[in-house]
mmCIF file of the N, C-alpha and C atoms, coordinates in Angstrom:
data_MODEL
# 
_entry.id   MODEL 
# 
loop_
_atom_site.group_PDB 
_atom_site.id 
_atom_site.type_symbol 
_atom_site.label_atom_id 
_atom_site.label_alt_id 
_atom_site.label_comp_id 
_atom_site.label_asym_id 
_atom_site.label_entity_id 
_atom_site.label_seq_id 
_atom_site.pdbx_PDB_ins_code 
_atom_site.Cartn_x 
_atom_site.Cartn_y 
_atom_site.Cartn_z 
_atom_site.occupancy 
_atom_site.B_iso_or_equiv 
_atom_site.pdbx_formal_charge 
_atom_site.auth_seq_id 
_atom_site.auth_comp_id 
_atom_site.auth_asym_id 
_atom_site.auth_atom_id 
_atom_site.pdbx_PDB_model_num 
ATOM 1   N N  . MET A 1 1  ? 68.060 73.774 22.599 1.00 0.00 ? 1  MET A N  1 
ATOM 2   C CA . MET A 1 1  ? 66.537 73.253 22.241 1.00 0.00 ? 1  MET A CA 1 
ATOM 3   C C  . MET A 1 1  ? 65.756 74.125 23.596 1.00 0.00 ? 1  MET A C  1 
ATOM 4   N N  . ASP A 1 2  ? 65.934 75.234 24.080 1.00 0.00 ? 2  ASP A N  1 
ATOM 5   C CA . ASP A 1 2  ? 65.161 75.859 25.342 1.00 0.00 ? 2  ASP A CA 1 
ATOM 6   C C  . ASP A 1 2  ? 64.125 76.536 24.927 1.00 0.00 ? 2  ASP A C  1 
ATOM 7   N N  . LYS A 1 3  ? 62.838 75.588 25.306 1.00 0.00 ? 3  LYS A N  1 
ATOM 8   C CA . LYS A 1 3  ? 61.619 75.742 25.092 1.00 0.00 ? 3  LYS A CA 1 
ATOM 9   C C  . LYS A 1 3  ? 60.892 77.081 26.199 1.00 0.00 ? 3  LYS A C  1 
ATOM 10  N N  . GLN A 1 4  ? 60.141 77.961 25.650 1.00 0.00 ? 4  GLN A N  1 
ATOM 11  C CA . GLN A 1 4  ? 59.913 79.112 26.365 1.00 0.00 ? 4  GLN A CA 1 
ATOM 12  C C  . GLN A 1 4  ? 58.780 78.233 27.296 1.00 0.00 ? 4  GLN A C  1 
ATOM 13  N N  . LYS A 1 5  ? 58.876 78.564 28.661 1.00 0.00 ? 5  LYS A N  1 
ATOM 14  C CA . LYS A 1 5  ? 57.812 78.012 29.793 1.00 0.00 ? 5  LYS A CA 1 
ATOM 15  C C  . LYS A 1 5  ? 56.513 78.699 29.461 1.00 0.00 ? 5  LYS A C  1 
ATOM 16  N N  . GLN A 1 6  ? 55.494 78.124 29.362 1.00 0.00 ? 6  GLN A N  1 
ATOM 17  C CA . GLN A 1 6  ? 54.401 78.479 29.237 1.00 0.00 ? 6  GLN A CA 1 
ATOM 18  C C  . GLN A 1 6  ? 53.509 78.309 30.380 1.00 0.00 ? 6  GLN A C  1 
ATOM 19  N N  . PRO A 1 7  ? 52.471 79.361 30.852 1.00 0.00 ? 7  PRO A N  1 
ATOM 20  C CA . PRO A 1 7  ? 51.908 78.561 31.679 1.00 0.00 ? 7  PRO A CA 1 
ATOM 21  C C  . PRO A 1 7  ? 50.716 77.942 31.252 1.00 0.00 ? 7  PRO A C  1 
ATOM 22  N N  . MET A 1 8  ? 50.249 77.290 32.183 1.00 0.00 ? 8  MET A N  1 
ATOM 23  C CA . MET A 1 8  ? 49.347 75.853 31.960 1.00 0.00 ? 8  MET A CA 1 
ATOM 24  C C  . MET A 1 8  ? 48.249 76.983 31.449 1.00 0.00 ? 8  MET A C  1 
ATOM 25  N N  . PRO A 1 9  ? 47.232 76.709 30.365 1.00 0.00 ? 9  PRO A N  1 
ATOM 26  C CA . PRO A 1 9  ? 46.068 77.189 30.655 1.00 0.00 ? 9  PRO A CA 1 
ATOM 27  C C  . PRO A 1 9  ? 44.727 77.236 31.650 1.00 0.00 ? 9  PRO A C  1 
ATOM 28  N N  . LYS A 1 10 ? 43.982 78.306 31.753 1.00 0.00 ? 10 LYS A N  1 
ATOM 29  C CA . LYS A 1 10 ? 43.190 78.097 32.948 1.00 0.00 ? 10 LYS A CA 1 
ATOM 30  C C  . LYS A 1 10 ? 42.218 76.654 32.463 1.00 0.00 ? 10 LYS A C  1 
ATOM 31  N N  . SER A 1 11 ? 41.979 76.629 31.333 1.00 0.00 ? 11 SER A N  1 
ATOM 32  C CA . SER A 1 11 ? 40.971 75.155 31.556 1.00 0.00 ? 11 SER A CA 1 
ATOM 33  C C  . SER A 1 11 ? 41.912 74.555 31.947 1.00 0.00 ? 11 SER A C  1 
ATOM 34  N N  . GLN A 1 12 ? 43.337 73.975 31.782 1.00 0.00 ? 12 GLN A N  1 
ATOM 35  C CA . GLN A 1 12 ? 43.373 72.830 32.107 1.00 0.00 ? 12 GLN A CA 1 
ATOM 36  C C  . GLN A 1 12 ? 44.066 72.919 33.584 1.00 0.00 ? 12 GLN A C  1 
ATOM 37  N N  . GLN A 1 13 ? 44.490 73.951 33.610 1.00 0.00 ? 13 GLN A N  1 
ATOM 38  C CA . GLN A 1 13 ? 44.208 74.093 35.602 1.00 0.00 ? 13 GLN A CA 1 
ATOM 39  C C  . GLN A 1 13 ? 42.937 73.640 36.362 1.00 0.00 ? 13 GLN A C  1 
ATOM 40  N N  . VAL A 1 14 ? 41.295 73.993 35.796 1.00 0.00 ? 14 VAL A N  1 
ATOM 41  C CA . VAL A 1 14 ? 40.207 74.035 36.431 1.00 0.00 ? 14 VAL A CA 1 
ATOM 42  C C  . VAL A 1 14 ? 40.178 71.984 36.068 1.00 0.00 ? 14 VAL A C  1 
ATOM 43  N N  . LEU A 1 15 ? 40.954 71.619 34.709 1.00 0.00 ? 15 LEU A N  1 
ATOM 44  C CA . LEU A 1 15 ? 40.523 69.825 34.929 1.00 0.00 ? 15 LEU A CA 1 
ATOM 45  C C  . LEU A 1 15 ? 41.196 69.194 35.713 1.00 0.00 ? 15 LEU A C  1 
ATOM 46  N N  . LEU A 1 16 ? 42.530 70.027 36.152 1.00 0.00 ? 16 LEU A N  1 
ATOM 47  C CA . LEU A 1 16 ? 43.323 69.479 37.110 1.00 0.00 ? 16 LEU A CA 1 
ATOM 48  C C  . LEU A 1 16 ? 42.669 69.368 38.421 1.00 0.00 ? 16 LEU A C  1 
ATOM 49  N N  . ALA A 1 17 ? 42.238 70.956 38.852 1.00 0.00 ? 17 ALA A N  1 
ATOM 50  C CA . ALA A 1 17 ? 41.188 70.797 40.126 1.00 0.00 ? 17 ALA A CA 1 
ATOM 51  C C  . ALA A 1 17 ? 40.383 69.855 40.574 1.00 0.00 ? 17 ALA A C  1 
ATOM 52  N N  . ILE A 1 18 ? 39.472 69.505 39.359 1.00 0.00 ? 18 ILE A N  1 
ATOM 53  C CA . ILE A 1 18 ? 38.412 68.543 39.171 1.00 0.00 ? 18 ILE A CA 1 
ATOM 54  C C  . ILE A 1 18 ? 39.056 67.094 39.876 1.00 0.00 ? 18 ILE A C  1 
ATOM 55  N N  . ILE A 1 19 ? 40.020 66.941 39.033 1.00 0.00 ? 19 ILE A N  1 
ATOM 56  C CA . ILE A 1 19 ? 40.869 65.313 38.967 1.00 0.00 ? 19 ILE A CA 1 
ATOM 57  C C  . ILE A 1 19 ? 41.156 65.413 39.972 1.00 0.00 ? 19 ILE A C  1 
ATOM 58  N N  . ILE A 1 20 ? 41.764 66.530 41.260 1.00 0.00 ? 20 ILE A N  1 
ATOM 59  C CA . ILE A 1 20 ? 42.265 66.115 42.022 1.00 0.00 ? 20 ILE A CA 1 
ATOM 60  C C  . ILE A 1 20 ? 41.602 66.039 43.544 1.00 0.00 ? 20 ILE A C  1 
ATOM 61  N N  . VAL A 1 21 ? 39.956 66.759 43.249 1.00 0.00 ? 21 VAL A N  1 
ATOM 62  C CA . VAL A 1 21 ? 38.748 66.711 44.280 1.00 0.00 ? 21 VAL A CA 1 
ATOM 63  C C  . VAL A 1 21 ? 38.132 65.387 43.949 1.00 0.00 ? 21 VAL A C  1 
ATOM 64  N N  . MET A 1 22 ? 38.082 65.230 43.052 1.00 0.00 ? 22 MET A N  1 
ATOM 65  C CA . MET A 1 22 ? 37.705 63.897 42.834 1.00 0.00 ? 22 MET A CA 1 
ATOM 66  C C  . MET A 1 22 ? 38.442 62.667 43.162 1.00 0.00 ? 22 MET A C  1 
ATOM 67  N N  . LEU A 1 23 ? 39.435 62.789 43.262 1.00 0.00 ? 23 LEU A N  1 
ATOM 68  C CA . LEU A 1 23 ? 40.628 61.490 43.902 1.00 0.00 ? 23 LEU A CA 1 
ATOM 69  C C  . LEU A 1 23 ? 40.161 61.410 45.306 1.00 0.00 ? 23 LEU A C  1 
ATOM 70  N N  . VAL A 1 24 ? 40.262 62.878 45.871 1.00 0.00 ? 24 VAL A N  1 
ATOM 71  C CA . VAL A 1 24 ? 39.940 63.059 47.143 1.00 0.00 ? 24 VAL A CA 1 
ATOM 72  C C  . VAL A 1 24 ? 38.338 62.738 47.197 1.00 0.00 ? 24 VAL A C  1 
ATOM 73  N N  . LEU A 1 25 ? 37.461 62.800 47.121 1.00 0.00 ? 25 LEU A N  1 
ATOM 74  C CA . LEU A 1 25 ? 36.355 62.070 46.981 1.00 0.00 ? 25 LEU A CA 1 
ATOM 75  C C  . LEU A 1 25 ? 36.381 60.570 47.427 1.00 0.00 ? 25 LEU A C  1 
ATOM 76  N N  . GLU A 1 26 ? 37.147 59.840 46.047 1.00 0.00 ? 26 GLU A N  1 
ATOM 77  C CA . GLU A 1 26 ? 36.650 58.761 46.120 1.00 0.00 ? 26 GLU A CA 1 
ATOM 78  C C  . GLU A 1 26 ? 37.077 57.991 47.282 1.00 0.00 ? 26 GLU A C  1 
ATOM 79  N N  . VAL A 1 27 ? 38.477 58.711 47.800 1.00 0.00 ? 27 VAL A N  1 
ATOM 80  C CA . VAL A 1 27 ? 39.381 58.243 49.445 1.00 0.00 ? 27 VAL A CA 1 
ATOM 81  C C  . VAL A 1 27 ? 38.472 58.103 50.295 1.00 0.00 ? 27 VAL A C  1 
ATOM 82  N N  . ILE A 1 28 ? 38.372 59.525 50.663 1.00 0.00 ? 28 ILE A N  1 
ATOM 83  C CA . ILE A 1 28 ? 37.399 59.488 51.699 1.00 0.00 ? 28 ILE A CA 1 
ATOM 84  C C  . ILE A 1 28 ? 36.043 58.770 51.957 1.00 0.00 ? 28 ILE A C  1 
ATOM 85  N N  . LEU A 1 29 ? 35.320 58.606 50.586 1.00 0.00 ? 29 LEU A N  1 
ATOM 86  C CA . LEU A 1 29 ? 33.646 57.824 50.616 1.00 0.00 ? 29 LEU A CA 1 
ATOM 87  C C  . LEU A 1 29 ? 34.211 56.526 50.938 1.00 0.00 ? 29 LEU A C  1 
ATOM 88  N N  . THR A 1 30 ? 35.674 56.166 50.160 1.00 0.00 ? 30 THR A N  1 
ATOM 89  C CA . THR A 1 30 ? 35.609 55.068 50.248 1.00 0.00 ? 30 THR A CA 1 
ATOM 90  C C  . THR A 1 30 ? 36.243 54.237 51.786 1.00 0.00 ? 30 THR A C  1 
ATOM 91  N N  . ALA A 1 31 ? 36.806 55.282 52.543 1.00 0.00 ? 31 ALA A N  1 
ATOM 92  C CA . ALA A 1 31 ? 37.067 54.863 53.397 1.00 0.00 ? 31 ALA A CA 1 
ATOM 93  C C  . ALA A 1 31 ? 36.187 54.831 54.585 1.00 0.00 ? 31 ALA A C  1 
ATOM 94  N N  . PHE A 1 32 ? 35.597 55.838 54.332 1.00 0.00 ? 32 PHE A N  1 
ATOM 95  C CA . PHE A 1 32 ? 34.055 55.520 55.227 1.00 0.00 ? 32 PHE A CA 1 
ATOM 96  C C  . PHE A 1 32 ? 33.215 55.609 55.469 1.00 0.00 ? 32 PHE A C  1 
ATOM 97  N N  . PHE A 1 33 ? 32.452 55.470 53.977 1.00 0.00 ? 33 PHE A N  1 
ATOM 98  C CA . PHE A 1 33 ? 30.989 55.996 53.795 1.00 0.00 ? 33 PHE A CA 1 
ATOM 99  C C  . PHE A 1 33 ? 30.830 54.394 52.537 1.00 0.00 ? 33 PHE A C  1 
ATOM 100 N N  . ILE A 1 34 ? 31.589 54.275 51.527 1.00 0.00 ? 34 ILE A N  1 
ATOM 101 C CA . ILE A 1 34 ? 30.986 53.199 50.845 1.00 0.00 ? 34 ILE A CA 1 
ATOM 102 C C  . ILE A 1 34 ? 32.208 52.350 50.318 1.00 0.00 ? 34 ILE A C  1 
ATOM 103 N N  . SER A 1 35 ? 31.122 50.637 49.931 1.00 0.00 ? 35 SER A N  1 
ATOM 104 C CA . SER A 1 35 ? 32.527 50.114 49.570 1.00 0.00 ? 35 SER A CA 1 
ATOM 105 C C  . SER A 1 35 ? 32.788 49.756 47.817 1.00 0.00 ? 35 SER A C  1 
ATOM 106 N N  . PHE A 1 36 ? 34.020 48.946 47.703 1.00 0.00 ? 36 PHE A N  1 
ATOM 107 C CA . PHE A 1 36 ? 34.592 49.182 46.783 1.00 0.00 ? 36 PHE A CA 1 
ATOM 108 C C  . PHE A 1 36 ? 33.666 48.608 45.560 1.00 0.00 ? 36 PHE A C  1 
ATOM 109 N N  . SER A 1 37 ? 32.558 47.883 45.898 1.00 0.00 ? 37 SER A N  1 
ATOM 110 C CA . SER A 1 37 ? 32.008 47.487 45.034 1.00 0.00 ? 37 SER A CA 1 
ATOM 111 C C  . SER A 1 37 ? 30.343 48.180 44.764 1.00 0.00 ? 37 SER A C  1 
ATOM 112 N N  . SER A 1 38 ? 30.012 49.506 45.248 1.00 0.00 ? 38 SER A N  1 
ATOM 113 C CA . SER A 1 38 ? 29.254 50.265 45.099 1.00 0.00 ? 38 SER A CA 1 
ATOM 114 C C  . SER A 1 38 ? 28.690 50.577 43.681 1.00 0.00 ? 38 SER A C  1 
ATOM 115 N N  . PRO A 1 39 ? 28.134 51.013 43.030 1.00 0.00 ? 39 PRO A N  1 
ATOM 116 C CA . PRO A 1 39 ? 27.551 51.713 42.061 1.00 0.00 ? 39 PRO A CA 1 
ATOM 117 C C  . PRO A 1 39 ? 28.905 52.677 41.988 1.00 0.00 ? 39 PRO A C  1 
ATOM 118 N N  . ILE A 1 40 ? 28.373 53.414 42.960 1.00 0.00 ? 40 ILE A N  1 
ATOM 119 C CA . ILE A 1 40 ? 28.635 55.366 42.914 1.00 0.00 ? 40 ILE A CA 1 
ATOM 120 C C  . ILE A 1 40 ? 30.464 55.284 42.886 1.00 0.00 ? 40 ILE A C  1 
ATOM 121 N N  . PHE A 1 41 ? 31.069 54.216 43.611 1.00 0.00 ? 41 PHE A N  1 
ATOM 122 C CA . PHE A 1 41 ? 32.346 54.358 43.433 1.00 0.00 ? 41 PHE A CA 1 
ATOM 123 C C  . PHE A 1 41 ? 32.765 53.815 41.888 1.00 0.00 ? 41 PHE A C  1 
ATOM 124 N N  . LYS A 1 42 ? 31.999 52.822 41.733 1.00 0.00 ? 42 LYS A N  1 
ATOM 125 C CA . LYS A 1 42 ? 32.521 52.584 40.192 1.00 0.00 ? 42 LYS A CA 1 
ATOM 126 C C  . LYS A 1 42 ? 32.350 53.873 39.520 1.00 0.00 ? 42 LYS A C  1 
ATOM 127 N N  . GLY A 1 43 ? 31.155 54.325 39.256 1.00 0.00 ? 43 GLY A N  1 
ATOM 128 C CA . GLY A 1 43 ? 30.901 55.716 38.779 1.00 0.00 ? 43 GLY A CA 1 
ATOM 129 C C  . GLY A 1 43 ? 31.517 56.585 38.706 1.00 0.00 ? 43 GLY A C  1 
ATOM 130 N N  . LEU A 1 44 ? 32.269 57.159 39.996 1.00 0.00 ? 44 LEU A N  1 
ATOM 131 C CA . LEU A 1 44 ? 33.461 57.968 40.402 1.00 0.00 ? 44 LEU A CA 1 
ATOM 132 C C  . LEU A 1 44 ? 34.855 57.654 39.351 1.00 0.00 ? 44 LEU A C  1 
ATOM 133 N N  . THR A 1 45 ? 34.944 56.427 39.668 1.00 0.00 ? 45 THR A N  1 
ATOM 134 C CA . THR A 1 45 ? 36.184 55.969 39.126 1.00 0.00 ? 45 THR A CA 1 
ATOM 135 C C  . THR A 1 45 ? 36.262 56.114 37.595 1.00 0.00 ? 45 THR A C  1 
ATOM 136 N N  . MET A 1 46 ? 35.186 55.773 36.776 1.00 0.00 ? 46 MET A N  1 
ATOM 137 C CA . MET A 1 46 ? 35.064 56.049 35.558 1.00 0.00 ? 46 MET A CA 1 
ATOM 138 C C  . MET A 1 46 ? 35.168 57.258 34.854 1.00 0.00 ? 46 MET A C  1 
ATOM 139 N N  . ILE A 1 47 ? 34.171 58.447 36.054 1.00 0.00 ? 47 ILE A N  1 
ATOM 140 C CA . ILE A 1 47 ? 34.326 59.850 35.536 1.00 0.00 ? 47 ILE A CA 1 
ATOM 141 C C  . ILE A 1 47 ? 36.047 60.249 35.708 1.00 0.00 ? 47 ILE A C  1 
ATOM 142 N N  . HIS A 1 48 ? 36.465 59.867 37.023 1.00 0.00 ? 48 HIS A N  1 
ATOM 143 C CA . HIS A 1 48 ? 37.982 60.154 36.629 1.00 0.00 ? 48 HIS A CA 1 
ATOM 144 C C  . HIS A 1 48 ? 39.008 59.625 36.142 1.00 0.00 ? 48 HIS A C  1 
ATOM 145 N N  . GLY A 1 49 ? 39.047 58.456 35.350 1.00 0.00 ? 49 GLY A N  1 
ATOM 146 C CA . GLY A 1 49 ? 39.469 57.679 34.576 1.00 0.00 ? 49 GLY A CA 1 
ATOM 147 C C  . GLY A 1 49 ? 39.757 58.220 33.460 1.00 0.00 ? 49 GLY A C  1 
ATOM 148 N N  . LEU A 1 50 ? 38.190 59.020 32.964 1.00 0.00 ? 50 LEU A N  1 
ATOM 149 C CA . LEU A 1 50 ? 37.991 59.397 31.415 1.00 0.00 ? 50 LEU A CA 1 
ATOM 150 C C  . LEU A 1 50 ? 38.708 61.165 31.778 1.00 0.00 ? 50 LEU A C  1 
ATOM 151 N N  . LEU A 1 51 ? 38.705 61.738 33.248 1.00 0.00 ? 51 LEU A N  1 
ATOM 152 C CA . LEU A 1 51 ? 38.855 63.219 33.102 1.00 0.00 ? 51 LEU A CA 1 
ATOM 153 C C  . LEU A 1 51 ? 40.730 63.216 33.091 1.00 0.00 ? 51 LEU A C  1 
ATOM 154 N N  . MET A 1 52 ? 41.191 61.920 33.861 1.00 0.00 ? 52 MET A N  1 
ATOM 155 C CA . MET A 1 52 ? 42.372 61.819 33.493 1.00 0.00 ? 52 MET A CA 1 
ATOM 156 C C  . MET A 1 52 ? 43.163 61.724 31.757 1.00 0.00 ? 52 MET A C  1 
ATOM 157 N N  . MET A 1 53 ? 42.471 61.044 31.445 1.00 0.00 ? 53 MET A N  1 
ATOM 158 C CA . MET A 1 53 ? 42.497 61.008 29.865 1.00 0.00 ? 53 MET A CA 1 
ATOM 159 C C  . MET A 1 53 ? 42.644 62.019 29.366 1.00 0.00 ? 53 MET A C  1 
ATOM 160 N N  . VAL A 1 54 ? 41.686 62.766 29.260 1.00 0.00 ? 54 VAL A N  1 
ATOM 161 C CA . VAL A 1 54 ? 41.366 63.997 28.470 1.00 0.00 ? 54 VAL A CA 1 
ATOM 162 C C  . VAL A 1 54 ? 42.118 64.678 28.885 1.00 0.00 ? 54 VAL A C  1 
ATOM 163 N N  . PHE A 1 55 ? 43.050 65.348 30.237 1.00 0.00 ? 55 PHE A N  1 
ATOM 164 C CA . PHE A 1 55 ? 43.860 65.935 30.599 1.00 0.00 ? 55 PHE A CA 1 
ATOM 165 C C  . PHE A 1 55 ? 44.923 65.489 30.195 1.00 0.00 ? 55 PHE A C  1 
ATOM 166 N N  . ILE A 1 56 ? 45.752 64.359 29.968 1.00 0.00 ? 56 ILE A N  1 
ATOM 167 C CA . ILE A 1 56 ? 46.794 63.807 29.394 1.00 0.00 ? 56 ILE A CA 1 
ATOM 168 C C  . ILE A 1 56 ? 46.951 64.083 27.997 1.00 0.00 ? 56 ILE A C  1 
ATOM 169 N N  . VAL A 1 57 ? 45.972 63.614 26.996 1.00 0.00 ? 57 VAL A N  1 
ATOM 170 C CA . VAL A 1 57 ? 45.854 63.803 25.841 1.00 0.00 ? 57 VAL A CA 1 
ATOM 171 C C  . VAL A 1 57 ? 45.919 65.325 25.606 1.00 0.00 ? 57 VAL A C  1 
ATOM 172 N N  . ARG A 1 58 ? 45.398 66.337 26.061 1.00 0.00 ? 58 ARG A N  1 
ATOM 173 C CA . ARG A 1 58 ? 45.434 67.833 26.425 1.00 0.00 ? 58 ARG A CA 1 
ATOM 174 C C  . ARG A 1 58 ? 46.951 68.172 26.239 1.00 0.00 ? 58 ARG A C  1 
ATOM 175 N N  . GLN A 1 59 ? 47.711 67.827 27.530 1.00 0.00 ? 59 GLN A N  1 
ATOM 176 C CA . GLN A 1 59 ? 49.005 68.104 27.721 1.00 0.00 ? 59 GLN A CA 1 
ATOM 177 C C  . GLN A 1 59 ? 49.888 67.492 26.475 1.00 0.00 ? 59 GLN A C  1 
ATOM 178 N N  . VAL A 1 60 ? 49.736 66.296 26.126 1.00 0.00 ? 60 VAL A N  1 
ATOM 179 C CA . VAL A 1 60 ? 50.322 65.559 25.261 1.00 0.00 ? 60 VAL A CA 1 
ATOM 180 C C  . VAL A 1 60 ? 50.169 67.039 23.702 1.00 0.00 ? 60 VAL A C  1 
ATOM 181 N N  . LYS A 1 61 ? 49.182 66.947 23.463 1.00 0.00 ? 61 LYS A N  1 
ATOM 182 C CA . LYS A 1 61 ? 49.350 67.794 22.298 1.00 0.00 ? 61 LYS A CA 1 
ATOM 183 C C  . LYS A 1 61 ? 49.764 69.237 22.977 1.00 0.00 ? 61 LYS A C  1 
ATOM 184 N N  . ARG A 1 62 ? 49.440 69.944 23.874 1.00 0.00 ? 62 ARG A N  1 
ATOM 185 C CA . ARG A 1 62 ? 50.382 71.189 24.049 1.00 0.00 ? 62 ARG A CA 1 
ATOM 186 C C  . ARG A 1 62 ? 51.626 71.271 24.333 1.00 0.00 ? 62 ARG A C  1 
ATOM 187 N N  . LYS A 1 63 ? 52.171 70.218 24.921 1.00 0.00 ? 63 LYS A N  1 
ATOM 188 C CA . LYS A 1 63 ? 53.395 70.387 25.568 1.00 0.00 ? 63 LYS A CA 1 
ATOM 189 C C  . LYS A 1 63 ? 54.200 69.040 24.773 1.00 0.00 ? 63 LYS A C  1 
ATOM 190 N N  . GLY A 1 64 ? 53.671 67.924 23.491 1.00 0.00 ? 64 GLY A N  1 
ATOM 191 C CA . GLY A 1 64 ? 54.271 67.490 22.673 1.00 0.00 ? 64 GLY A CA 1 
ATOM 192 C C  . GLY A 1 64 ? 54.759 66.102 23.601 1.00 0.00 ? 64 GLY A C  1 
ATOM 193 N N  . LEU A 1 65 ? 55.182 65.026 22.991 1.00 0.00 ? 65 LEU A N  1 
ATOM 194 C CA . LEU A 1 65 ? 55.343 63.975 24.373 1.00 0.00 ? 65 LEU A CA 1 
ATOM 195 C C  . LEU A 1 65 ? 56.740 63.644 24.823 1.00 0.00 ? 65 LEU A C  1 
# 
């Protein structure tokens, strides 16, 4: 049952890069500039969560569970 290893599609790589950049941005902003109750933080967290869901759903469709 060896599946051929297929490289991650470019769109998935870009999505993963955006997720990582947003995570770093959230950490830096929260640590130095804004509070957890800030609307900016809440908005970033919601967008970050949605992007992670899209990434995971696409990976499951591509690779299977």
